[in-house]
N, C-alpha and C positions, 0 to 999 in steps of 0.2 A: 648233578642234582643232589639235593639233600635227601636224607632218609625220610624225612617227614613228607615230602612231595611224593615219593614212591609209595609210601604207606597210604596216603590219601587216595592216590590213583587206584591202588589195589582195593581199598575199601569201597570206592565208588563202583568199581567193576563188580564186586561181590554183591553190593546193594542193587545194582541194575539187574543182575541175574535174579535175585530174590523178588524184585518188583515185577518183572516180566512173568515169572512163574506164578506169582500171587494173582495178578490180574488176568494173565493168560491170554493167548490169542487162539481163536478157534482155527484149526487147520482145515483149509478147504482143499479138496482134491479136484483138480481140473481133469475132467474125463475126456476132453477134446471134442472136436466137431465130427459128426458123422456125415460123410459126403455121399452123394449119389453115386451108385455103382453102375446102374444101367436104367434105360428108359424103355418101357413097353408102350405101344401105340395101339389104340382101338379107333376105328372109324365107324360112325353110325350114320344112317340116312335120316331123313326128316321124320320118319316114323319111329325112330329109336332102335331099328334093327341093326345089329352088328354086321358089318361087311366082312366076309371071309378073306383071309390072307391068301392071295393067289400063289405066291411063292416067296422064298427068301433067297436073294442072290448070294454069291460067294463072299462078297464084301460085307454082308450083313444087312443090305438094303431090303426093307420090307416092301413088297409089291402088292398093290391093291388094283383090281380091275373093276371099273365102274361102267355100267351100261345104263343109259337112259335116253328117253325121247327128248328131242330138242330142236328138231328140224335140221336142215343142212347147215345153216349158219349159227344155230344155237341161239341162246338168249343174249341180247347185247345190252339191255338196260338194267344196270345194277340197282338203280333207284326203285324199281318196281318189285324188288324182292320182299318177301315176308317169310315168316317161319314155316309156312306150308309149301314153300317153293320146292319142287322136286330136285332142284340143283343144289340144295343146301346139304352139306355134310359136316358133321361135328367130329373134330379130331379130339380124342381123349388120351392125352399122354399120362402115364403113371410112372413116377420116379421111384426107384427102389434103392435102398431099403426104406420102409415106411417111417423109420425113426430118423431119417436124414434131417439135418438142421434146416435146409431150405429145399423144398421139393418143387419150386416154381420152375417152369421151363419157358423157352421162347422159340418161336418158329423162325427159321432163317431160310430165305429163298431168294432167287434172282428175280427182282421186280420186273425187269424188262422181259424175261421169258414168260411171265404170267400176265403181262399187260394185255388187256382185251380178251384174255382166255380164262382167267380165274381171279378171284379176289379173296384175300384172307383177312379176317378180323381176329386179331390175337389179343386176348385179355390175360394171357399167362396161365390160365387154368384149363379152358376148353376152347381152343381156337376153332373158328368156323371157316369152312372152305366153301365159297360160292363158285360153282363151275359155270362158266359163261358159254362154252362151246361144247359140242357133243363129240369131239374127236381131238385127242391130244395126249400129251404126257407131261406130267409135272413132277419135279423132284423137290422135296422139302427136307430140311434138316431140323430136328428138334433137339435143342441144346439145353443142358441144365444151367441154371444161373448161380450155382453155389461155388463156382470156381474150380470144379473138378474136371472140367473139359470133357464130360460125357455127352455123347450125342447119338442119335439114331436117325438113319436116313429112311425116308419114306418116298416111294415112287408111286404115283397115281396115274394109271392109264385109263383114259376115258374113251369109250366106244359107243356109237349109236346102236340102238336095238335093231 
């Protein structure tokens, strides 16, 4: 290469540095995504009263014991439910930390084990649990949807009064 080509390349290089410095680019610092670290669960009855946690198992499963009247066979018609039904329970999950990028959760359960015994309406914020029988045990898993694979197991034991 000739000297003039090398000198032109060098001058273009110096000019590009000067142009970038003159116009400048704002430096943006990416702080990253905050993921869910754990999920707490609260269950309320139709009157808004919080059900007490009966116990927490060794594997972290939260156990709630629910007692209500419903006859021997319980209630079998899901269509007849309304918001005043004593069989309605609202599950309120809370994903921590509060500043997590995505705090939505979903309820995962075995549909066959709940068939005819309970019904879940999950909107991602406050799933509703309709209990159809007055005796049984249900296990639900509440998973975060932000990709952090955080989940909480909830076991609901239903007994007649």
